[in-house]
C-alpha positions in Angstrom: 88.8 160.3 282.5 87.1 158.2 285.4 85.7 155.8 283.4 88.8 154.9 281.3 90.9 154.6 284.6 90.3 150.8 285.0 91.3 150.3 281.5 94.2 152.4 281.7 95.6 150.4 284.9 94.6 147.1 283.0 96.8 148.0 279.7 99.9 149.8 282.3 99.8 145.9 284.3 99.9 144.1 281.2 103.0 145.8 279.7 104.8 146.6 282.8 104.5 142.6 284.4 103.5 140.5 281.3 105.5 141.5 278.3 108.4 143.8 279.1 110.1 141.2 281.6 110.6 139.0 278.5 112.0 142.2 276.4 114.7 142.3 279.0 115.3 138.4 278.8 115.7 138.4 275.0 117.8 141.5 275.2 120.1 139.7 277.7 120.2 136.6 275.4 120.9 138.6 272.2 123.7 140.4 274.0 125.1 137.1 275.4 125.1 135.6 272.0 126.8 138.7 270.5 124.0 140.0 268.6 124.0 143.8 269.8 123.3 145.4 266.5 119.9 142.9 266.6 119.1 145.5 269.5 119.4 148.6 267.6 116.9 147.0 264.9 114.0 145.7 267.7 114.8 149.5 269.3 114.0 151.2 265.7 111.1 148.5 265.5 109.7 149.2 268.8 109.8 152.9 268.1 108.1 152.9 264.7 105.3 150.4 266.2 104.9 152.9 269.1 104.3 155.9 266.5 102.5 154.1 264.3 100.2 152.7 267.1 99.7 155.9 268.5 98.9 157.4 265.1 96.1 155.3 264.9 94.8 155.1 268.6 95.2 158.7 269.4 91.7 159.8 269.4 91.2 157.6 272.6 93.5 160.0 274.5 95.3 158.3 277.4 93.8 154.9 276.9 95.1 155.0 273.2 98.8 156.1 274.4 98.9 153.0 276.8 97.4 150.6 274.1 100.1 152.0 271.7 102.9 151.2 274.3 101.0 147.7 274.7 101.4 147.0 270.8 104.9 148.5 270.5 106.1 145.9 273.3 104.2 143.0 271.9 105.7 143.7 268.4 109.1 144.3 269.8 109.1 141.0 272.1 107.7 138.8 269.1 110.4 140.0 266.5 112.9 139.8 269.9 111.6 136.1 270.2 112.1 135.2 266.5 115.5 136.6 266.9 116.6 134.4 270.1 114.8 131.3 268.7 117.3 131.5 265.5 120.6 132.6 267.8 120.0 129.4 270.1 118.3 127.3 267.3 
């Protein structure tokens, strides 16, 4: 576990401070434009992406779980961004 710790911290920081805030911003924009049902779809996409990513990365242990969250948030932020683009465009 000791040799993986710096990588775990890096991945956690990427998720917490770089990707997740965009998800909150996009959720707010979608809610304000009356697209709450899209939020349900994005939650399902996030959950499926997390499960698939963890299935593929589970052999890496805690780092695999952290990377799975990174992948899931990246996928959901991408899909939310596309939805916001459509809502505002």
